[in-house]
VOLO-444136 format. One line per 8 residues: their letters; for each residue x, y, z of C-alpha. Coordinates in Angstrom, 2 decimals, always signed. Layout:
a) X Y Z ~ ... .
REM end
This chain:
mqhtrgnl) -103.42 +37.53 +72.52 ~ -104.15 +35.32 +69.53 ~ -103.80 +38.33 +67.20 ~ -100.33 +39.06 +68.67 ~ -99.25 +35.43 +68.21 ~ -100.46 +35.54 +64.62 ~ -98.37 +38.64 +63.93 ~ -95.26 +37.04 +65.48 .
hsmrtvhs) -95.76 +33.92 +63.36 ~ -96.12 +36.04 +60.20 ~ -92.97 +38.01 +61.01 ~ -90.98 +34.81 +61.56 ~ -92.21 +33.40 +58.24 ~ -91.21 +36.56 +56.36 ~ -87.77 +36.54 +58.02 ~ -87.20 +32.89 +57.06 .
lfrlvsml) -88.22 +33.57 +53.46 ~ -85.89 +36.58 +53.30 ~ -82.93 +34.48 +54.54 ~ -83.71 +31.75 +52.00 ~ -83.89 +34.24 +49.11 ~ -80.65 +35.92 +50.24 ~ -78.83 +32.56 +50.40 ~ -80.06 +31.56 +46.94 .
ldlatdal) -78.84 +34.89 +45.46 ~ -75.40 +34.42 +47.04 ~ -75.17 +30.88 +45.65 ~ -76.18 +32.10 +42.21 ~ -73.50 +34.82 +42.36 ~ -70.82 +32.28 +43.33 ~ -71.91 +29.95 +40.53 ~ -71.73 +32.78 +37.98 .
rflllgtr) -68.22 +33.71 +39.15 ~ -67.16 +30.06 +38.84 ~ -68.42 +29.90 +35.26 ~ -66.66 +33.15 +34.36 ~ -63.39 +31.82 +35.76 ~ -63.65 +28.91 +33.31 ~ -63.20 +31.33 +30.39 ~ -59.81 +32.53 +31.60 .
sraalkae) -56.41 +30.96 +30.82 ~ -54.75 +28.58 +33.28 ~ -51.74 +30.91 +33.68 ~ -54.00 +33.79 +34.64 ~ -55.83 +31.64 +37.20 ~ -52.55 +30.45 +38.75 ~ -51.24 +34.02 +38.97 ~ -54.45 +35.29 +40.57 .
nlflrkql) -54.46 +32.37 +43.00 ~ -50.87 +33.14 +44.10 ~ -51.69 +36.88 +44.32 ~ -54.67 +36.21 +46.63 ~ -52.64 +33.81 +48.78 ~ -50.02 +36.56 +49.38 ~ -52.71 +38.98 +50.53 ~ -54.29 +36.32 +52.74 .
alyverka) -50.88 +35.64 +54.36 ~ -50.61 +39.32 +55.33 ~ -54.15 +39.14 +56.71 ~ -53.26 +36.11 +58.85 ~ -50.08 +37.73 +60.19 ~ -52.12 +40.61 +61.61 ~ -54.30 +38.09 +63.49 ~ -57.50 +39.88 +62.55 .
rprratda) -60.67 +38.03 +63.50 ~ -62.78 +37.25 +60.40 ~ -66.53 +37.69 +60.43 ~ -68.75 +34.64 +60.75 ~ -69.48 +32.75 +57.56 ~ -73.02 +32.89 +56.23 ~ -75.00 +29.82 +55.27 ~ -74.39 +30.59 +51.60 .
trlsmvlf) -70.61 +30.84 +52.17 ~ -70.57 +27.52 +54.02 ~ -72.53 +25.76 +51.30 ~ -70.31 +27.23 +48.56 ~ -67.14 +26.10 +50.31 ~ -68.56 +22.59 +50.79 ~ -69.45 +22.36 +47.07 ~ -66.10 +23.77 +45.87 .
srlfawrd) -64.15 +21.42 +48.17 ~ -65.34 +18.49 +46.03 ~ -63.35 +19.81 +43.02 ~ -59.81 +19.92 +44.48 ~ -57.61 +18.93 +47.43 ~ -59.03 +21.40 +49.93 ~ -57.11 +20.47 +53.13 ~ -53.96 +22.41 +52.15 .
slinvkpe) -55.98 +25.50 +51.27 ~ -57.74 +25.98 +54.62 ~ -56.53 +28.98 +56.65 ~ -59.46 +30.63 +58.47 ~ -61.49 +27.43 +58.80 ~ -60.41 +24.22 +60.48 ~ -60.87 +20.93 +58.61 ~ -63.22 +19.69 +61.34 .
tllgwhrk) -65.39 +22.76 +60.83 ~ -65.69 +22.19 +57.07 ~ -66.55 +18.53 +57.68 ~ -69.19 +19.62 +60.20 ~ -70.71 +21.93 +57.59 ~ -70.82 +19.04 +55.16 ~ -72.60 +16.79 +57.68 ~ -75.08 +19.54 +58.51 .
gfrllwrw) -75.85 +20.02 +54.82 ~ -76.39 +16.28 +54.42 ~ -78.77 +16.22 +57.41 ~ -80.79 +19.07 +55.92 ~ -80.92 +17.29 +52.57 ~ -82.03 +14.03 +54.18 ~ -84.65 +15.78 +56.28 ~ -86.05 +17.38 +53.14 .
ksrpsgrp) -86.12 +14.02 +51.32 ~ -87.72 +12.32 +54.34 ~ -90.46 +14.89 +54.91 ~ -93.92 +13.33 +55.41 ~ -95.93 +13.05 +52.24 ~ -99.22 +11.79 +53.74 ~ -102.16 +13.67 +55.19 ~ -101.35 +16.88 +57.12 .
rvpqslqe) -101.30 +16.84 +60.91 ~ -104.42 +17.94 +62.74 ~ -104.36 +21.52 +64.06 ~ -102.82 +22.21 +67.45 ~ -106.15 +23.36 +68.87 ~ -107.75 +20.02 +67.96 ~ -104.84 +18.12 +69.50 ~ -105.36 +20.03 +72.76 .
lifkmake) -109.12 +19.37 +72.63 ~ -108.57 +15.61 +72.20 ~ -106.10 +15.61 +75.11 ~ -108.57 +17.53 +77.29 ~ -111.49 +15.21 +76.46 ~ -109.38 +12.15 +77.28 ~ -108.25 +13.64 +80.61 ~ -111.73 +14.71 +81.69 .
nftwgeer) -113.42 +11.43 +80.67 ~ -111.16 +8.60 +81.79 ~ -113.53 +5.83 +80.59 ~ -113.64 +7.11 +77.01 ~ -111.60 +5.46 +74.29 ~ -110.56 +6.78 +70.90 ~ -113.79 +5.66 +69.20 ~ -115.97 +7.47 +71.75 .
ianelllk) -113.97 +10.69 +71.41 ~ -114.04 +10.44 +67.60 ~ -117.83 +10.00 +67.69 ~ -118.23 +12.95 +70.07 ~ -116.20 +15.16 +67.75 ~ -118.21 +14.05 +64.72 ~ -121.75 +14.19 +66.14 ~ -121.44 +17.11 +68.57 .
lgirvspr) -118.82 +19.37 +66.96 ~ -118.92 +18.29 +63.31 ~ -115.20 +17.41 +63.23 ~ -114.38 +14.22 +61.33 ~ -111.29 +12.52 +62.76 ~ -110.49 +8.82 +62.60 ~ -110.14 +6.88 +65.89 ~ -106.52 +6.02 +65.03 .
tvrrympl) -105.71 +9.73 +64.74 ~ -107.45 +10.40 +68.06 ~ -105.40 +7.64 +69.71 ~ -102.19 +9.37 +68.57 ~ -102.98 +12.51 +70.58 ~ -104.41 +10.86 +73.71 ~ -102.26 +10.48 +76.85 ~ -100.39 +7.20 +76.87 .
dmgpkkrv) -101.96 +6.02 +80.13 ~ -105.56 +6.92 +79.20 ~ -108.36 +4.85 +77.75 ~ -110.43 +1.95 +79.10 ~ -107.98 -0.64 +77.72 ~ -105.00 +0.82 +79.56 ~ -106.23 +0.44 +83.14 ~ -109.23 -0.40 +85.27 .
psqrwmtf) -111.63 +2.59 +85.23 ~ -111.60 +4.45 +88.54 ~ -113.59 +7.59 +89.16 ~ -111.99 +10.59 +90.84 ~ -112.45 +11.16 +94.54 ~ -114.42 +14.40 +94.11 ~ -116.63 +12.73 +91.48 ~ -117.54 +10.03 +94.00 .
vrnhaqgm) -118.25 +12.65 +96.68 ~ -120.54 +14.68 +94.40 ~ -122.45 +11.59 +93.26 ~ -123.19 +10.63 +96.90 ~ -123.49 +14.16 +98.31 ~ -127.18 +13.97 +99.25 ~ -126.60 +11.29 +101.87 ~ -123.10 +12.24 +102.99 .
lacdffvv) -121.83 +14.05 +106.08 ~ -118.39 +15.66 +106.34 ~ -116.74 +16.59 +109.62 ~ -113.54 +18.21 +110.81 ~ -111.88 +20.06 +113.70 ~ -110.36 +23.52 +113.84 ~ -108.96 +25.63 +116.66 ~ -109.94 +28.97 +118.16 .
vtahfril) -107.69 +31.04 +120.44 ~ -109.35 +32.98 +123.25 ~ -108.39 +36.35 +124.67 ~ -106.34 +34.54 +127.35 ~ -104.50 +32.49 +124.66 ~ -106.38 +29.34 +125.53 ~ -106.84 +26.92 +122.65 ~ -110.34 +25.58 +122.04 .
yvfvimei) -111.35 +22.93 +119.51 ~ -114.44 +23.38 +117.35 ~ -115.99 +20.27 +115.79 ~ -118.30 +20.88 +112.83 ~ -120.48 +18.51 +110.80 ~ -122.06 +19.53 +107.49 ~ -124.39 +18.00 +104.92 ~ -122.50 +18.05 +101.63 .
gtrkiahf) -125.64 +17.93 +99.47 ~ -127.39 +20.91 +101.05 ~ -124.27 +22.65 +102.49 ~ -126.15 +22.88 +105.77 ~ -124.26 +22.85 +109.07 ~ -125.87 +19.89 +110.79 ~ -124.08 +20.25 +114.12 ~ -121.20 +21.94 +115.91 .
nvtdhpta) -119.73 +21.95 +119.39 ~ -116.75 +23.35 +121.31 ~ -114.38 +21.69 +123.77 ~ -110.92 +22.19 +125.21 ~ -110.06 +18.48 +125.27 ~ -111.54 +16.47 +122.38 ~ -111.58 +12.69 +122.65 ~ -112.78 +9.87 +120.43 .
awtlqqir) -115.77 +9.23 +122.73 ~ -116.73 +12.92 +122.69 ~ -116.43 +13.04 +118.89 ~ -118.58 +9.92 +118.49 ~ -121.28 +11.47 +120.67 ~ -121.37 +14.58 +118.45 ~ -121.88 +12.42 +115.35 ~ -124.60 +10.43 +117.12 .
evitgekp) -126.54 +13.63 +117.75 ~ -126.77 +14.07 +113.97 ~ -127.37 +10.47 +112.88 ~ -130.66 +9.92 +114.69 ~ -132.43 +7.99 +111.94 ~ -134.62 +10.90 +110.83 ~ -132.56 +11.42 +107.67 ~ -131.09 +8.68 +105.45 .
yrcvlhdr) -127.40 +9.44 +105.93 ~ -125.25 +6.80 +104.22 ~ -121.65 +8.04 +104.56 ~ -119.47 +10.00 +106.97 ~ -116.31 +11.61 +105.59 ~ -113.40 +12.47 +107.88 ~ -109.62 +12.71 +107.70 ~ -107.01 +10.38 +109.21 .
dniysadl) -106.50 +12.19 +112.50 ~ -105.88 +9.86 +115.46 ~ -109.01 +11.14 +117.18 ~ -111.07 +9.17 +114.64 ~ -110.14 +5.88 +116.25 ~ -110.95 +2.37 +115.08 ~ -113.62 +2.10 +117.80 ~ -115.26 +5.26 +116.49 .
dsalismg) -115.37 +3.92 +112.93 ~ -116.71 +0.58 +114.16 ~ -119.49 +2.34 +116.05 ~ -120.45 +4.28 +112.95 ~ -120.50 +1.12 +110.83 ~ -122.77 -0.53 +113.42 ~ -125.16 +2.40 +112.95 ~ -125.44 +1.50 +109.25 .
vrvlrtpf) -123.19 +4.30 +108.01 ~ -120.25 +3.86 +105.68 ~ -117.00 +5.51 +106.82 ~ -114.91 +7.32 +104.19 ~ -111.39 +8.28 +105.21 ~ -109.55 +10.82 +103.07 ~ -106.23 +9.84 +101.44 ~ -102.99 +10.59 +103.26 .
rapqanaf) -101.94 +14.25 +103.21 ~ -104.85 +15.23 +100.97 ~ -106.93 +17.95 +102.70 ~ -108.54 +18.76 +99.36 ~ -110.36 +15.41 +99.58 ~ -112.48 +17.02 +102.33 ~ -112.70 +20.27 +100.40 ~ -116.32 +21.07 +101.32 .
cerligtm) -115.63 +21.03 +105.05 ~ -112.31 +22.85 +104.61 ~ -114.10 +25.58 +102.68 ~ -116.77 +25.82 +105.39 ~ -114.13 +26.27 +108.08 ~ -112.49 +29.00 +106.01 ~ -115.86 +30.75 +105.66 ~ -116.45 +30.55 +109.43 .
rrecldfq) -113.11 +32.24 +110.00 ~ -113.42 +34.92 +107.31 ~ -117.03 +35.89 +108.07 ~ -117.18 +35.41 +111.83 ~ -114.24 +34.39 +114.01 ~ -111.65 +36.73 +112.44 ~ -113.73 +39.66 +113.76 ~ -114.21 +38.28 +117.30 .
ipfnerhv) -112.02 +37.88 +120.38 ~ -113.80 +35.20 +122.40 ~ -113.25 +35.04 +126.17 ~ -114.09 +31.42 +126.88 ~ -115.75 +28.27 +125.61 ~ -119.24 +29.54 +126.34 ~ -118.56 +32.74 +124.43 ~ -117.32 +30.82 +121.36 .
rgilkewv) -120.40 +28.60 +121.47 ~ -122.72 +31.63 +121.62 ~ -120.98 +33.39 +118.71 ~ -121.07 +30.30 +116.50 ~ -124.68 +29.51 +117.40 ~ -125.85 +32.86 +116.05 ~ -123.62 +32.66 +112.95 ~ -124.62 +29.05 +112.16 .
ahynqgrp) -128.30 +30.02 +112.26 ~ -127.50 +32.84 +109.83 ~ -125.47 +30.50 +107.61 ~ -128.20 +27.87 +107.41 ~ -131.27 +30.10 +107.11 ~ -130.17 +33.47 +105.75 ~ -126.89 +33.28 +103.84 ~ -127.03 +32.65 +100.07 .
hsslgpgi) -124.72 +29.90 +98.81 ~ -123.46 +30.20 +95.23 ~ -123.15 +26.43 +94.62 ~ -126.87 +25.99 +95.35 ~ -127.94 +28.08 +92.43 ~ -127.59 +30.49 +94.43 ~ -129.75 +29.23 +97.25 ~ -130.06 +28.95 +101.03 .
pdargnpe) -129.16 +25.66 +102.76 ~ -132.28 +25.64 +104.94 ~ -134.85 +27.75 +103.11 ~ -137.91 +26.64 +105.12 ~ -138.22 +29.97 +106.92 ~ -137.82 +32.01 +103.74 ~ -141.00 +32.51 +101.70 ~ -140.83 +32.40 +97.93 .
vkhcrhhv) -140.15 +35.78 +96.40 ~ -141.55 +37.02 +93.10 ~ -138.62 +38.23 +91.02 ~ -138.89 +41.83 +89.83 ~ -136.33 +43.69 +87.77 ~ -134.62 +46.70 +89.34 ~ -137.39 +47.65 +91.77 ~ -139.03 +46.54 +95.00 .
pmdcrvet) -142.72 +45.56 +94.71 ~ -144.98 +48.50 +95.45 ~ -146.88 +46.71 +98.23 ~ -143.72 +45.62 +100.12 ~ -140.89 +47.15 +102.10 ~ -137.39 +45.90 +102.96 ~ -136.87 +44.77 +106.55 ~ -133.35 +44.38 +108.00 .
kailgelh) -132.12 +42.05 +110.75 ~ -128.68 +42.57 +112.30 ~ -126.46 +39.52 +112.89 ~ -123.59 +39.45 +115.43 ~ -123.85 +43.09 +116.39 ~ -124.34 +44.30 +112.80 ~ -121.36 +42.33 +111.47 ~ -123.84 +40.90 +108.95 .
heyrlerr) -127.42 +41.69 +108.01 ~ -130.34 +39.74 +106.63 ~ -132.93 +41.33 +104.38 ~ -136.49 +40.28 +103.62 ~ -139.65 +41.70 +102.14 ~ -142.67 +42.47 +104.30 ~ -146.03 +43.63 +103.01 ~ -147.08 +47.12 +103.87 .
aa) -150.06 +47.63 +106.09 ~ -153.20 +48.26 +104.13 .
REM end
């Protein structure tokens, strides 16, 4: 991709140079003709001028559309117009058009005279890097970014230059530093629970509600239950079954559904747990639980047609045990949320140890399988 962009840039540069050379040659030709006309007599010039006007009158009577003037033609006409009264001689070009060409030429001249003469601008790639560093590190100022570039990447840029390419609303002096929501969640993940509801439709089109609670730090499903009529009291009891004091849970994360009532939050606070409510209309703030629910659907419930509440509970009980104790999770390294029942395995490359064999355990009627090594009998 970069090679293609480089070729396009080279082609555009060559085309611009070719147009510039062509315009300079046309201007030189017009200047030479003007000098040669100076060697002729005034009578001859007047006769030739009248002769050309007659031909041009015939050309205008036929109403033929002339071709567009080139940049060299426009510049020549602007320069020649300074030597005589040009308004009476215009036929194919309106006076406003010639004045517009003159203004355009003056703008180009002024832009050339006003071009920057200081140090060159930093490359585009470095500008994008500075912008990215400022966006990803909201507490960093221009001096910190300049020091990072110098000490880590060997790029020497002054803090004032860095400030020029930072977002206008970034930097510690612009606003009070505030960490992102997901940054806060990750920093407190080890002591944080996340919970949410989702629905399951039975074979008789009955809607059941599944409530799930997970440990964000370990990705373990701490608890789940099924009901057809969830209430705030029922939801509080499910959370109480997890927060028993055996583990130092500090926070509970849930959305702003009405089922999480003020009495429920007050009860959790009285248990010594901080309640975190997600922002309005921001399901991504509870992304870990949302992803878990999606996994439960894709790997389990999408392949089942449950008959009733008891059937849903039985299906999820078997799958949750598999999820916690036998399913690898990529964000853990990969690892298993509850690896207590899995002995440590010696890593071998491309072969099973000679003294072991692979044992298979079917999950949910062979929808999934778990594999483990067992030593061969001596």
